[in-house]
DSSP file (Angstrom, degrees, kcal/mol; ACC not computed):
  #  RESIDUE AA STRUCTURE BP1 BP2  ACC     N-H-->O    O-->H-N    N-H-->O    O-->H-N    TCO  KAPPA ALPHA  PHI   PSI    X-CA   Y-CA   Z-CA
    1    1 A X              0   0    0      0, 0.0     2,-0.5     0, 0.0    48,-0.1   0.000 360.0 360.0 360.0 112.2   16.2    0.5   16.0
    2    2 A X        -     0   0    0     46,-0.0     2,-0.4     2,-0.0    48,-0.4  -0.654 360.0-169.8 -81.1 124.0   15.4   -0.3   19.6
    3    3 A X        +     0   0    0     -2,-0.5     2,-0.3    46,-0.1    45,-0.2  -0.942   9.1 170.8-117.0 137.0   14.2    2.7   21.5
    4    4 A X  E     -A   47   0A   0     43,-1.2    43,-3.0    -2,-0.4     2,-0.4  -0.971  36.1-107.3-140.9 156.5   13.8    2.9   25.2
    5    5 A X  E     -A   46   0A   0     -2,-0.3     2,-0.4    41,-0.2    41,-0.2  -0.690  33.8-132.2 -80.7 132.5   13.1    5.4   27.9
    6    6 A X        -     0   0    0     39,-2.5    39,-0.3    -2,-0.4     2,-0.3  -0.697  27.8-169.7 -84.2 137.9   16.2    6.2   30.0
    7    7 A X        -     0   0    0      3,-0.4     3,-0.4    -2,-0.4    28,-0.1  -0.814  35.3-112.5-124.3 165.5   15.5    6.2   33.8
    8    8 A X  S    S+     0   0    0     -2,-0.3     3,-0.1     1,-0.2    -1,-0.1   0.841 115.7  53.2 -65.1 -32.9   17.4    7.3   36.8
    9    9 A X  S    S+     0   0    0      1,-0.2     2,-0.9    -3,-0.0    -1,-0.2   0.745 100.9  64.6 -77.2 -21.6   17.7    3.7   38.0
   10   10 A X        +     0   0    0     -3,-0.4     2,-0.7     2,-0.0    -3,-0.4  -0.788  59.9 162.6-106.4  93.0   19.2    2.5   34.7
   11   11 A X        +     0   0    0     -2,-0.9     3,-0.1     1,-0.2    -3,-0.1  -0.890   3.9 159.1-112.0 102.2   22.6    4.2   34.2
   12   12 A X        +     0   0    0     -2,-0.7     2,-0.3     1,-0.2    -1,-0.2   0.825  67.5  24.8 -90.8 -35.7   24.5    2.3   31.6
   13   13 A X        -     0   0    0      1,-0.1    -1,-0.2    41,-0.0    18,-0.2  -0.920  65.1-137.7-129.3 154.1   26.9    5.0   30.6
   14   14 A X  S    S+     0   0    0     -2,-0.3    17,-2.1     1,-0.1     2,-0.3   0.775  91.3  33.0 -80.7 -26.6   28.2    8.0   32.4
   15   15 A X  E     -B   30   0A   0     15,-0.3    40,-0.4    16,-0.1     2,-0.3  -0.946  65.1-169.9-131.4 151.8   27.9   10.2   29.3
   16   16 A X  E     -B   29   0A   0     13,-2.8    13,-2.7    -2,-0.3     2,-0.8  -0.955  31.7-114.6-134.5 155.0   25.5   10.3   26.3
   17   17 A X  E     -Bc  28  56A   0     38,-3.0    40,-2.6    -2,-0.3     2,-0.4  -0.843  43.3-147.7 -87.4 115.2   25.4   12.2   23.0
   18   18 A X  E     -Bc  27  57A   0      9,-3.1     8,-2.7    -2,-0.8     9,-1.4  -0.709  16.5-166.6 -96.6 133.0   22.4   14.4   23.5
   19   19 A X  E     -Bc  25  58A   0     38,-2.2    40,-2.5    -2,-0.4     6,-0.2  -0.977  23.3-131.0-114.5 127.6   20.1   15.5   20.7
   20   20 A X    >   -     0   0    0      4,-3.1     3,-1.5    -2,-0.5    18,-0.0  -0.051  29.1 -94.8 -72.7 175.4   17.7   18.3   21.5
   21   21 A X  T 3  S+     0   0    0      1,-0.3    40,-0.1     2,-0.1    -1,-0.1   0.756 124.3  54.4 -65.9 -24.5   13.9   18.4   20.9
   22   22 A X  T 3  S-     0   0    0      2,-0.1    -1,-0.3    38,-0.0     3,-0.1   0.500 122.1-104.2 -86.9  -2.7   14.4   20.3   17.6
   23   23 A X  S <  S+     0   0    0     -3,-1.5     2,-0.3     1,-0.3    -2,-0.1   0.461  77.8 134.2  95.6   2.2   16.7   17.6   16.3
   24   24 A X        -     0   0    0      1,-0.1    -4,-3.1    -5,-0.0     2,-0.4  -0.650  61.2-113.1 -87.2 143.2   19.9   19.6   16.8
   25   25 A X  E     -B   19   0A   0     -2,-0.3    -6,-0.2    -6,-0.2     3,-0.1  -0.621  27.1-174.1 -78.6 125.7   22.9   17.9   18.4
   26   26 A X  E     -     0   0A   0     -8,-2.7     2,-0.3    -2,-0.4    -7,-0.2   0.858  42.2-118.7 -85.2 -40.1   23.7   19.4   21.8
   27   27 A X  E     -B   18   0A   0     -9,-1.4    -9,-3.1     2,-0.1     2,-0.6  -0.836  46.1 -32.8 132.3-169.8   26.9   17.4   22.3
   28   28 A X  E     +B   17   0A   0     -2,-0.3     2,-0.3   -11,-0.3   -11,-0.2  -0.784  68.1 164.1 -90.5 119.7   28.3   14.8   24.8
   29   29 A X  E     -B   16   0A   0    -13,-2.7   -13,-2.8    -2,-0.6    -2,-0.1  -0.905  43.9 -87.2-132.3 158.2   26.9   15.5   28.3
   30   30 A X  E  >  -B   15   0A   0     -2,-0.3     4,-1.9   -15,-0.2     3,-0.3  -0.361  39.8-119.5 -61.8 147.1   26.7   13.5   31.5
   31   31 A X  H  > S+     0   0    0    -17,-2.1     4,-2.5     1,-0.2     5,-0.2   0.868 111.9  57.6 -58.2 -39.7   23.6   11.4   31.8
   32   32 A X  H  > S+     0   0    0    -18,-0.3     4,-2.3     1,-0.2    -1,-0.2   0.903 107.0  47.6 -60.4 -42.2   22.3   13.2   34.8
   33   33 A X  H  > S+     0   0    0     -3,-0.3     4,-2.4     2,-0.2    -1,-0.2   0.889 110.7  52.3 -66.5 -38.8   22.4   16.6   33.0
   34   34 A X  H  X S+     0   0    0     -4,-1.9     4,-2.0     2,-0.2    -2,-0.2   0.912 110.9  47.0 -63.9 -42.1   20.5   15.0   30.0
   35   35 A X  H  X S+     0   0    0     -4,-2.5     4,-2.3     1,-0.2    -2,-0.2   0.919 112.6  49.3 -65.2 -43.3   17.8   13.6   32.3
   36   36 A X  H  X S+     0   0    0     -4,-2.3     4,-2.3     1,-0.2    -2,-0.2   0.880 109.2  52.7 -63.0 -38.0   17.5   17.0   34.1
   37   37 A X  H  X S+     0   0    0     -4,-2.4     4,-1.5     2,-0.2    -1,-0.2   0.899 109.8  48.3 -64.8 -40.2   17.2   18.8   30.7
   38   38 A X  H  <>S+     0   0    0     -4,-2.0     5,-2.9     1,-0.2     4,-0.3   0.908 112.4  48.3 -66.3 -41.5   14.4   16.5   29.6
   39   39 A X  H ><5S+     0   0    0     -4,-2.3     3,-1.2     1,-0.2    -2,-0.2   0.886 107.3  56.2 -65.3 -38.1   12.5   17.0   32.9
   40   40 A X  H 3<5S+     0   0    0     -4,-2.3    -1,-0.2     1,-0.3    -2,-0.2   0.856 111.6  42.8 -62.8 -34.9   13.0   20.8   32.6
   41   41 A X  T 3<5S-     0   0    0     -4,-1.5    -1,-0.3    -5,-0.1    -2,-0.2   0.422 113.0-120.7 -89.1   1.4   11.3   20.7   29.2
   42   42 A X  T < 5S+     0   0    0     -3,-1.2     2,-0.2    -4,-0.3    -3,-0.2   0.885  75.7 116.9  57.7  42.2    8.6   18.3   30.5
   43   43 A X      < -     0   0    0     -5,-2.9     2,-0.3    -6,-0.1    -1,-0.2  -0.680  65.9 -99.5-125.4-179.1    9.7   15.8   27.8
   44   44 A X  E     - D   0  60A   0     16,-2.8    16,-2.7    -2,-0.2     2,-0.6  -0.747  19.2-132.4-105.4 152.1   11.2   12.3   27.8
   45   45 A X  E     - D   0  59A   0    -39,-0.3   -39,-2.5    -2,-0.3     2,-0.5  -0.930  29.3-168.6-102.6 116.2   14.8   11.2   27.3
   46   46 A X  E     -AD   5  58A   0     12,-3.1    12,-3.2    -2,-0.6     2,-0.8  -0.910  21.6-133.7-113.4 128.9   14.8    8.4   24.8
   47   47 A X  E     +AD   4  57A   0    -43,-3.0   -43,-1.2    -2,-0.5    10,-0.3  -0.718  29.9 173.8 -80.0 112.9   17.9    6.2   24.1
   48   48 A X  E    S+     0   0A   0      8,-2.0     2,-0.4    -2,-0.8    -1,-0.2   0.886  71.0  22.0 -91.2 -44.8   18.0    6.1   20.3
   49   49 A X  E >   + D   0  56A   0      7,-1.4     7,-1.8     1,-0.1     3,-0.9  -0.805  63.0 173.0-128.1  89.8   21.2    4.3   19.5
   50   50 A X  T 3  S+     0   0    0     -2,-0.4     5,-0.1   -48,-0.4    -1,-0.1   0.753  77.7  55.4 -71.1 -23.0   22.3    2.2   22.6
   51   51 A X  T 3  S+     0   0    0      3,-0.1    -1,-0.2     2,-0.1     4,-0.1   0.546  85.7 100.8 -88.8  -6.5   25.2    0.5   20.8
   52   52 A X  S <  S-     0   0    0     -3,-0.9     2,-0.5     4,-0.1     3,-0.1  -0.283  85.0 -97.0 -72.8 164.0   27.0    3.8   19.7
   53   53 A X  S    S+     0   0    0      1,-0.3     2,-0.1     2,-0.1   -37,-0.1  -0.942 118.3  17.3-123.8 109.8   29.9    5.0   21.7
   54   54 A X  S    S-     0   0    0     -2,-0.5    -1,-0.3   -39,-0.2   -38,-0.1   0.687 112.9-109.7 -72.6 161.4   28.8    7.1   23.6
   55   55 A X        -     0   0    0    -40,-0.4   -38,-3.0    -5,-0.1     2,-0.5  -0.220  29.6-123.4 -59.0 148.6   25.1    6.1   23.4
   56   56 A X  E     -cD  17  49A   0     -7,-1.8    -8,-2.0   -40,-0.2    -7,-1.4  -0.828  29.9-177.7 -99.6 130.2   22.8    8.5   21.7
   57   57 A X  E     -cD  18  47A   0    -40,-2.6   -38,-2.2    -2,-0.5     2,-0.4  -0.962   8.2-157.4-127.0 145.2   19.8    9.9   23.6
   58   58 A X  E     -cD  19  46A   0    -12,-3.2   -12,-3.1    -2,-0.4     2,-0.7  -0.965  16.3-132.6-126.5 139.0   17.1   12.3   22.3
   59   59 A X  E     + D   0  45A   0    -40,-2.5     2,-0.3    -2,-0.4   -14,-0.2  -0.806  53.4 130.2 -88.4 118.7   14.8   14.6   24.2
   60   60 A X  E     - D   0  44A   0    -16,-2.7   -16,-2.8    -2,-0.7     2,-1.0  -0.972  67.9 -91.1-158.6 167.9   11.3   14.1   22.8
   61   61 A X     >  -     0   0    0     -2,-0.3     4,-2.1   -18,-0.2     5,-0.1  -0.818  39.1-164.9 -86.7 104.7    7.7   13.5   23.6
   62   62 A X  H  > S+     0   0    0     -2,-1.0     4,-2.4     1,-0.2     5,-0.2   0.860  83.4  53.5 -65.9 -38.3    7.7    9.7   23.5
   63   63 A X  H  > S+     0   0    0      2,-0.2     4,-2.1     1,-0.2    -1,-0.2   0.908 110.7  47.2 -62.3 -42.3    3.9    9.3   23.3
   64   64 A X  H  > S+     0   0    0      2,-0.2     4,-2.4     1,-0.2    -2,-0.2   0.888 110.2  53.8 -65.7 -38.5    3.7   11.6   20.3
   65   65 A X  H  X S+     0   0    0     -4,-2.1     4,-2.0     2,-0.2    -2,-0.2   0.920 109.3  47.4 -61.9 -45.0    6.6    9.7   18.7
   66   66 A X  H  X S+     0   0    0     -4,-2.4     4,-2.3     1,-0.2    -1,-0.2   0.895 111.3  51.9 -63.3 -40.5    4.8    6.4   19.1
   67   67 A X  H  X S+     0   0    0     -4,-2.1     4,-2.4     1,-0.2    -2,-0.2   0.921 109.8  48.4 -62.7 -44.4    1.6    7.9   17.7
   68   68 A X  H  X S+     0   0    0     -4,-2.4     4,-2.2     1,-0.2    -1,-0.2   0.875 110.8  51.2 -66.4 -36.8    3.4    9.2   14.6
   69   69 A X  H  X S+     0   0    0     -4,-2.0     4,-2.2     2,-0.2    -1,-0.2   0.928 111.1  48.1 -63.0 -44.8    5.1    5.9   14.0
   70   70 A X  H  X S+     0   0    0     -4,-2.3     4,-2.2     1,-0.2    -2,-0.2   0.900 111.4  50.3 -63.2 -41.2    1.7    4.1   14.2
   71   71 A X  H  X S+     0   0    0     -4,-2.4     4,-2.3     1,-0.2    -1,-0.2   0.892 109.4  50.9 -65.2 -39.7    0.1    6.6   11.9
   72   72 A X  H  X S+     0   0    0     -4,-2.2     4,-2.2     2,-0.2    -1,-0.2   0.891 110.1  50.0 -64.9 -39.2    3.0    6.1    9.3
   73   73 A X  H  X S+     0   0    0     -4,-2.2     4,-2.3     2,-0.2    -2,-0.2   0.897 109.4  51.7 -65.1 -40.0    2.5    2.3    9.5
   74   74 A X  H  X S+     0   0    0     -4,-2.2     4,-2.3     2,-0.2    -2,-0.2   0.925 110.0  49.0 -61.5 -44.4   -1.2    2.7    8.9
   75   75 A X  H  X S+     0   0    0     -4,-2.3     4,-2.1     1,-0.2    -2,-0.2   0.896 109.8  52.0 -61.9 -40.9   -0.6    4.9    5.9
   76   76 A X  H  X S+     0   0    0     -4,-2.2     4,-1.3     1,-0.2    -1,-0.2   0.907 110.6  47.8 -63.5 -41.5    1.9    2.4    4.5
   77   77 A X  H  X S+     0   0    0     -4,-2.3     4,-1.2     1,-0.2    -1,-0.2   0.892 109.7  53.2 -65.1 -38.9   -0.7   -0.4    4.9
   78   78 A X  H  < S+     0   0    0     -4,-2.3     4,-0.4     1,-0.2     3,-0.3   0.888 107.5  51.2 -63.8 -38.6   -3.3    1.7    3.2
   79   79 A X  H >< S+     0   0    0     -4,-2.1     3,-0.6     1,-0.2    -1,-0.2   0.804 105.9  56.5 -68.6 -29.0   -1.0    2.3    0.2
   80   80 A X  H >< S+     0   0    0     -4,-1.3     3,-0.6     1,-0.2    -1,-0.2   0.815  95.7  64.8 -71.8 -30.0   -0.3   -1.4   -0.2
   81   81 A X  T 3< S+     0   0    0     -4,-1.2    -1,-0.2    -3,-0.3     3,-0.2   0.705  73.9  98.6 -68.7 -19.4   -4.0   -2.3   -0.5
   82   82 A X  T <  S+     0   0    0     -3,-0.6     2,-1.0    -4,-0.4    -1,-0.2   0.695  71.1  57.9 -42.7 -42.9   -4.5   -0.5   -3.8
   83   83 A X    <   +     0   0    0     -3,-0.6    -1,-0.2    31,-0.1    31,-0.1  -0.564  62.2 140.4-107.7  74.9   -4.2   -3.2   -6.4
   84   84 A X        -     0   0    0     -2,-1.0    31,-2.4    -3,-0.2     2,-0.4  -0.200  51.6-101.3 -89.0-169.1   -6.7   -6.0   -5.9
   85   85 A X  E     -e  115   0B   0     29,-0.2     2,-0.3    -2,-0.1    31,-0.2  -0.973  28.0-161.5-121.1 133.0   -8.6   -7.8   -8.7
   86   86 A X  E     -e  116   0B   0     29,-3.0    31,-3.5    -2,-0.4     2,-0.4  -0.815  11.1-142.3-108.1 150.4  -12.2   -7.2   -9.7
   87   87 A X  E     -e  117   0B   0     -2,-0.3     2,-0.4    29,-0.2    31,-0.2  -0.920  14.1-174.6-118.8 140.3  -14.3   -9.6  -11.7
   88   88 A X  E     -e  118   0B   0     29,-3.0    31,-2.9    -2,-0.4     2,-0.4  -1.000   9.6-158.1-130.9 131.2  -16.9   -8.9  -14.3
   89   89 A X  E     +e  119   0B   0     -2,-0.4     2,-0.3    29,-0.2    31,-0.2  -0.908  12.9 177.9-112.9 138.5  -19.1  -11.6  -15.9
   90   90 A X  E     -e  120   0B   0     29,-3.1    31,-3.2    -2,-0.4     2,-0.3  -0.865  21.7-135.5-129.3 163.7  -20.8  -11.3  -19.3
   91   91 A X  E >   -e  121   0B   0     -2,-0.3     3,-1.0    29,-0.2    31,-0.1  -0.871  28.4-116.9-113.8 155.0  -22.9  -13.5  -21.5
   92   92 A X  T 3  S+     0   0    0     29,-0.6     2,-0.2    -2,-0.3    30,-0.1   0.816 111.9  53.8 -62.8 -30.0  -22.3  -13.9  -25.2
   93   93 A X  T 3  S+     0   0    0     -3,-0.0    -1,-0.3     2,-0.0     2,-0.2  -0.219  78.5 151.3 -99.7  44.5  -25.7  -12.4  -26.1
   94   94 A X    <   -     0   0    0     -3,-1.0     2,-0.1    -2,-0.2    -4,-0.0  -0.503  46.5-116.6 -77.4 143.7  -25.3   -9.2  -24.0
   95   95 A X     >  -     0   0    0     -2,-0.2     4,-2.4     1,-0.1     5,-0.2  -0.383  24.2-113.4 -74.9 157.2  -27.2   -6.0  -25.2
   96   96 A X  H  > S+     0   0    0      1,-0.2     4,-2.5     2,-0.2     5,-0.2   0.896 115.5  50.4 -60.4 -43.0  -25.1   -3.0  -26.3
   97   97 A X  H  > S+     0   0    0      1,-0.2     4,-1.9     2,-0.2    -1,-0.2   0.922 112.0  47.0 -64.2 -43.1  -26.3   -0.8  -23.4
   98   98 A X  H  > S+     0   0    0      2,-0.2     4,-2.1     1,-0.2    -1,-0.2   0.883 111.2  52.8 -64.7 -37.8  -25.4   -3.5  -20.8
   99   99 A X  H  X S+     0   0    0     -4,-2.4     4,-2.3     1,-0.2    -2,-0.2   0.924 107.9  50.5 -61.8 -44.9  -22.1   -4.0  -22.5
  100  100 A X  H  X S+     0   0    0     -4,-2.5     4,-2.4     1,-0.2    -1,-0.2   0.879 108.8  52.5 -61.9 -37.7  -21.4   -0.3  -22.2
  101  101 A X  H  X S+     0   0    0     -4,-1.9     4,-2.2     2,-0.2    -1,-0.2   0.920 109.7  48.1 -63.7 -43.9  -22.2   -0.3  -18.5
  102  102 A X  H  X S+     0   0    0     -4,-2.1     4,-2.4     2,-0.2    -2,-0.2   0.883 111.5  50.3 -64.7 -38.6  -19.8   -3.2  -17.9
  103  103 A X  H  X S+     0   0    0     -4,-2.3     4,-2.5     2,-0.2    -2,-0.2   0.910 110.0  50.6 -65.4 -41.8  -17.1   -1.4  -19.9
  104  104 A X  H  X S+     0   0    0     -4,-2.4     4,-1.9     2,-0.2    -2,-0.2   0.901 111.3  48.3 -62.9 -40.7  -17.7    1.8  -17.8
  105  105 A X  H  X S+     0   0    0     -4,-2.2     4,-2.1     2,-0.2    -2,-0.2   0.914 112.0  48.7 -65.8 -43.2  -17.4   -0.2  -14.6
  106  106 A X  H  X S+     0   0    0     -4,-2.4     4,-2.5     1,-0.2    -2,-0.2   0.894 109.1  53.5 -63.6 -40.1  -14.2   -1.9  -15.7
  107  107 A X  H  X S+     0   0    0     -4,-2.5     4,-2.3     1,-0.2    -1,-0.2   0.901 107.9  51.0 -61.2 -41.2  -12.7    1.4  -16.7
  108  108 A X  H  X S+     0   0    0     -4,-1.9     4,-1.3     2,-0.2    -2,-0.2   0.928 110.8  48.1 -62.4 -45.6  -13.5    2.8  -13.2
  109  109 A X  H  <>S+     0   0    0     -4,-2.1     5,-2.2     1,-0.2     4,-0.4   0.916 112.0  49.6 -60.9 -43.4  -11.8   -0.2  -11.5
  110  110 A X  H ><5S+     0   0    0     -4,-2.5     3,-1.2     1,-0.2    -1,-0.2   0.882 107.6  53.0 -65.6 -38.6   -8.7    0.1  -13.8
  111  111 A X  H 3<5S+     0   0    0     -4,-2.3    -1,-0.2     1,-0.3    -2,-0.2   0.778 105.3  55.9 -68.1 -25.3   -8.4    3.9  -13.1
  112  112 A X  T 3<5S-     0   0    0     -4,-1.3    -1,-0.3    -3,-0.3    -2,-0.2   0.547 125.4-104.1 -81.1  -7.7   -8.4    3.0   -9.3
  113  113 A X  T < 5S+     0   0    0     -3,-1.2    -3,-0.2    -4,-0.4     2,-0.2   0.506  77.6 130.7 100.6   4.8   -5.5    0.7   -9.9
  114  114 A X      < -     0   0    0     -5,-2.2    -1,-0.3    -6,-0.2     2,-0.3  -0.527  55.6-124.7 -85.8 156.6   -7.2   -2.7   -9.8
  115  115 A X  E     -e   85   0B   0    -31,-2.4   -29,-3.0    -2,-0.2     2,-0.5  -0.733  25.6-139.9 -93.2 156.2   -6.8   -5.4  -12.3
  116  116 A X  E     -eF  86 165B   0     49,-2.5    49,-3.3    -2,-0.3     2,-0.6  -0.967   8.7-157.4-124.9 127.2  -10.0   -6.7  -13.9
  117  117 A X  E     -eF  87 164B   0    -31,-3.5   -29,-3.0    -2,-0.5     2,-0.5  -0.914  12.9-164.0-102.1 118.2  -10.9  -10.3  -14.8
  118  118 A X  E     -eF  88 163B   0     45,-3.2    45,-2.2    -2,-0.6     2,-0.4  -0.905   6.4-170.8-105.6 125.1  -13.6  -10.5  -17.5
  119  119 A X  E     -eF  89 162B   0    -31,-2.9   -29,-3.1    -2,-0.5     2,-0.6  -0.951  15.5-151.4-118.4 133.4  -15.3  -13.8  -17.9
  120  120 A X  E     -eF  90 161B   0     41,-2.7    41,-1.5    -2,-0.4     2,-0.5  -0.918  18.8-154.9 -99.2 121.5  -17.7  -14.8  -20.6
  121  121 A X  E     -eF  91 160B   0    -31,-3.2   -29,-0.6    -2,-0.6     2,-0.3  -0.864   6.4-158.7-104.5 125.1  -20.1  -17.4  -19.3
  122  122 A X        -     0   0    0     37,-2.7     2,-0.4    -2,-0.5     8,-0.0  -0.765   5.1-166.0-103.1 146.8  -21.8  -19.8  -21.7
  123  123 A X    >   -     0   0    0     -2,-0.3     3,-2.7     0, 0.0     4,-0.4  -0.971  48.9 -47.3-129.8 149.2  -25.0  -21.8  -21.2
  124  124 A X  G >  S+     0   0    0     -2,-0.4     3,-1.5     1,-0.3     4,-0.2   0.061 129.9  12.1  35.5-112.0  -26.5  -24.7  -23.1
  125  125 A X  G >  S+     0   0    0      1,-0.3     3,-1.5     2,-0.2    -1,-0.3   0.701 116.8  73.6 -70.4 -18.6  -26.4  -24.1  -26.9
  126  126 A X  G X  S+     0   0    0     -3,-2.7     3,-1.8     1,-0.3    -1,-0.3   0.779  82.0  72.3 -64.0 -24.4  -24.1  -21.1  -26.5
  127  127 A X  G <  S+     0   0    0     -3,-1.5     3,-0.4    -4,-0.4    -1,-0.3   0.741  89.3  60.7 -62.5 -22.2  -21.3  -23.6  -25.8
  128  128 A X  G <  S+     0   0    0     -3,-1.5    -1,-0.3     1,-0.2     2,-0.2   0.619 103.8  51.4 -78.8 -12.5  -21.3  -24.5  -29.5
  129  129 A X    X>  +     0   0    0     -3,-1.8     3,-1.5    -4,-0.3     4,-0.6  -0.507  56.7 153.3-124.7  63.5  -20.4  -21.0  -30.5
  130  130 A X  H 3>  +     0   0    0     -3,-0.4     4,-1.9     1,-0.3     3,-0.4   0.741  67.3  73.9 -65.3 -20.5  -17.3  -19.9  -28.5
  131  131 A X  H 3> S+     0   0    0      1,-0.2     4,-2.3     2,-0.2    -1,-0.3   0.790  88.3  61.5 -64.0 -25.3  -16.3  -17.5  -31.2
  132  132 A X  H <> S+     0   0    0     -3,-1.5     4,-1.8     2,-0.2    -1,-0.2   0.917 106.1  45.5 -64.1 -41.8  -19.1  -15.2  -30.1
  133  133 A X  H  X S+     0   0    0     -4,-0.6     4,-2.4    -3,-0.4    -2,-0.2   0.875 111.0  52.5 -67.8 -37.9  -17.4  -14.9  -26.7
  134  134 A X  H  X S+     0   0    0     -4,-1.9     4,-2.3     2,-0.2    -2,-0.2   0.914 109.5  49.2 -65.1 -42.2  -14.0  -14.3  -28.3
  135  135 A X  H  X S+     0   0    0     -4,-2.3     4,-2.3     1,-0.2    -1,-0.2   0.894 110.3  51.9 -62.0 -39.2  -15.4  -11.5  -30.4
  136  136 A X  H  X S+     0   0    0     -4,-1.8     4,-2.3     2,-0.2    -2,-0.2   0.910 109.8  48.1 -64.8 -42.4  -17.0  -10.0  -27.3
  137  137 A X  H  X S+     0   0    0     -4,-2.4     4,-2.5     2,-0.2    -1,-0.2   0.886 110.5  52.0 -65.5 -38.0  -13.7  -10.1  -25.4
  138  138 A X  H  X S+     0   0    0     -4,-2.3     4,-2.0     2,-0.2    -2,-0.2   0.913 110.4  48.2 -63.0 -41.7  -11.9   -8.5  -28.4
  139  139 A X  H  X S+     0   0    0     -4,-2.3     4,-2.0     2,-0.2    -2,-0.2   0.896 110.7  51.9 -64.0 -40.2  -14.5   -5.7  -28.4
  140  140 A X  H  X S+     0   0    0     -4,-2.3     4,-1.5     1,-0.2    -2,-0.2   0.917 109.5  48.9 -61.9 -44.3  -14.1   -5.3  -24.7
  141  141 A X  H  < S+     0   0    0     -4,-2.5     4,-0.3     1,-0.2    -1,-0.2   0.852 109.3  52.8 -67.7 -33.2  -10.3   -5.0  -25.1
  142  142 A X  H >< S+     0   0    0     -4,-2.0     3,-0.9     1,-0.2     4,-0.2   0.899 108.1  51.2 -65.6 -39.9  -10.7   -2.4  -27.9
  143  143 A X  H 3< S+     0   0    0     -4,-2.0     3,-0.3     1,-0.2    -2,-0.2   0.846 117.4  38.6 -65.4 -33.4  -13.0   -0.3  -25.6
  144  144 A X  T >X S+     0   0    0     -4,-1.5     4,-2.3     1,-0.2     3,-1.1   0.261  80.7 111.5-101.3  11.5  -10.4   -0.3  -22.8
  145  145 A X  T <4 S+     0   0    0     -3,-0.9    -1,-0.2    -4,-0.3    -2,-0.1   0.792  75.0  55.3 -58.9 -29.9   -7.3    0.0  -24.9
  146  146 A X  T 34 S+     0   0    0     -3,-0.3    -1,-0.3    -4,-0.2    -2,-0.1   0.775 122.7  23.2 -76.9 -24.9   -6.5    3.5  -23.6
  147  147 A X  T <4 S+     0   0    0     -3,-1.1    21,-2.2     1,-0.1     2,-0.3   0.513 121.0  47.0-116.5  -8.1   -6.5    2.6  -19.9
  148  148 A X  E  <  -G  167   0B   0     -4,-2.3     2,-0.4    19,-0.3    19,-0.2  -0.921  53.6-155.4-137.9 158.2   -5.8   -1.1  -19.9
  149  149 A X  E     -G  166   0B   0     17,-2.5    17,-2.9    -2,-0.3     2,-0.5  -0.977  34.9-107.3-128.5 148.0   -3.5   -3.8  -21.3
  150  150 A X  E     +G  165   0B   0     -2,-0.4    15,-0.2    15,-0.2     3,-0.1  -0.613  34.8 176.7 -76.9 121.8   -4.2   -7.4  -21.6
  151  151 A X  E     +     0   0B   0     13,-3.2     2,-0.3    -2,-0.5    -1,-0.2   0.896  66.9   1.9 -90.3 -50.3   -2.3   -9.4  -19.0
  152  152 A X  E     -G  164   0B   0     12,-1.2    12,-2.7     2,-0.0     2,-0.4  -0.988  53.8-168.5-138.8 150.3   -3.6  -12.9  -19.7
  153  153 A X  E     -G  163   0B   0     -2,-0.3     2,-0.3    10,-0.2    10,-0.2  -0.946  15.6-164.7-137.4 114.3   -6.0  -14.5  -22.2
  154  154 A X        -     0   0    0      8,-2.5     8,-0.4    -2,-0.4     3,-0.1  -0.720  17.2-121.6-102.5 150.3   -7.1  -18.0  -21.5
  155  155 A X        -     0   0    0     -2,-0.3     7,-0.4     1,-0.2     2,-0.2  -0.082  60.0 -51.8 -72.9-175.6   -8.8  -20.4  -23.9
  156  156 A X        -     0   0    0      5,-0.1     2,-0.5     1,-0.1     5,-0.2  -0.421  56.3-175.4 -63.3 123.9  -12.2  -21.9  -23.2
  157  157 A X  B >   -H  160   0B   0      3,-3.2     3,-1.8    -2,-0.2     2,-0.5  -0.921  60.6 -54.6-123.7 102.7  -12.1  -23.6  -19.8
  158  158 A X  T 3  S-     0   0    0     -2,-0.5    -2,-0.0     1,-0.3     0, 0.0  -0.539 122.4 -17.1  67.1-118.2  -15.4  -25.4  -19.1
  159  159 A X  T 3  S+     0   0    0     -2,-0.5   -37,-2.7    -3,-0.1     2,-0.3   0.261 124.8  78.4-101.9  11.2  -18.2  -22.9  -19.6
  160  160 A X  E <   -FH 121 157B   0     -3,-1.8    -3,-3.2   -39,-0.2     2,-0.4  -0.917  51.4-164.9-127.4 146.4  -15.9  -19.8  -19.3
  161  161 A X  E     -F  120   0B   0    -41,-1.5   -41,-2.7    -2,-0.3     2,-0.4  -0.998  27.6-163.0-118.4 131.4  -13.5  -17.8  -21.4
  162  162 A X  E     +F  119   0B   0     -7,-0.4    -8,-2.5    -2,-0.4     2,-0.3  -0.907  17.8 179.5-123.4 143.3  -11.4  -15.4  -19.3
  163  163 A X  E     -FG 118 153B   0    -45,-2.2   -45,-3.2    -2,-0.4     2,-0.5  -0.995  15.1-150.9-138.0 136.1   -9.3  -12.4  -20.0
  164  164 A X  E     -FG 117 152B   0    -12,-2.7   -13,-3.2    -2,-0.3   -12,-1.2  -0.931   9.7-162.7-111.9 127.7   -7.4  -10.3  -17.3
  165  165 A X  E     -FG 116 150B   0    -49,-3.3   -49,-2.5    -2,-0.5     2,-0.3  -0.865   1.6-161.8-107.1 140.4   -6.8   -6.6  -17.9
  166  166 A X  E     - G   0 149B   0    -17,-2.9   -17,-2.5    -2,-0.4   -51,-0.1  -0.902  30.6 -98.8-116.7 150.7   -4.2   -4.6  -15.9
  167  167 A X  E     - G   0 148B   0     -2,-0.3   -19,-0.3   -19,-0.2     2,-0.2  -0.387  39.3-113.8 -66.3 142.9   -4.0   -0.9  -15.6
  168  168 A X        -     0   0    0    -21,-2.2    -1,-0.1     1,-0.1   -55,-0.0  -0.517  37.2-105.9 -71.7 144.6   -1.6    0.9  -17.9
  169  169 A X    >   -     0   0    0     -2,-0.2     3,-0.8     1,-0.1    -1,-0.1  -0.345  23.9-117.1 -70.2 157.0    1.2    2.6  -16.1
  170  170 A X  T 3  S+     0   0    0      1,-0.2    -1,-0.1     2,-0.1    -2,-0.1   0.752 112.5  59.7 -66.8 -23.9    1.1    6.4  -15.9
  171  171 A X  T 3         0   0    0      1,-0.2    -1,-0.2     0, 0.0    -3,-0.0   0.784 360.0 360.0 -74.8 -26.9    4.3    6.6  -17.9
  172  172 A X    <         0   0    0     -3,-0.8    -1,-0.2     0, 0.0    -2,-0.1   0.498 360.0 360.0 -75.4 360.0    2.9    4.9  -21.0
């Protein structure tokens, strides 16, 4: 919707459909009267729908209108950012306390709406026992079953086994 300020020098139509500052329709009035009404209220006359017949103009504070539009766009961008992906790395021989800390951190990320990628990293002789990592991932998924669902589970790729958890929807 293209919005422009109407000025005295730019008279495209002799009459406009005027909308007052409260949003109520005043009616079809001559452009000169609409401009005078806006000046009397110390507000701007903004052409809202130039292609309508007759064109629609609204009496408003144009600076405030631009500010509110910008603020709404900022809020929309802020809402979009919510769901990134967080990564957590573990080793197959992790201690119980450290495991609980990692589960607590993953639970926090999931409750914030992020997805969580959990990687089990193997070194040297641990590469011969990938079933230890698979058991660890199964235990991780059991701990997070109430807040997460498994989105993907990949087999051993190089030195890593990866599982991606997504937050459960609020409806489930």
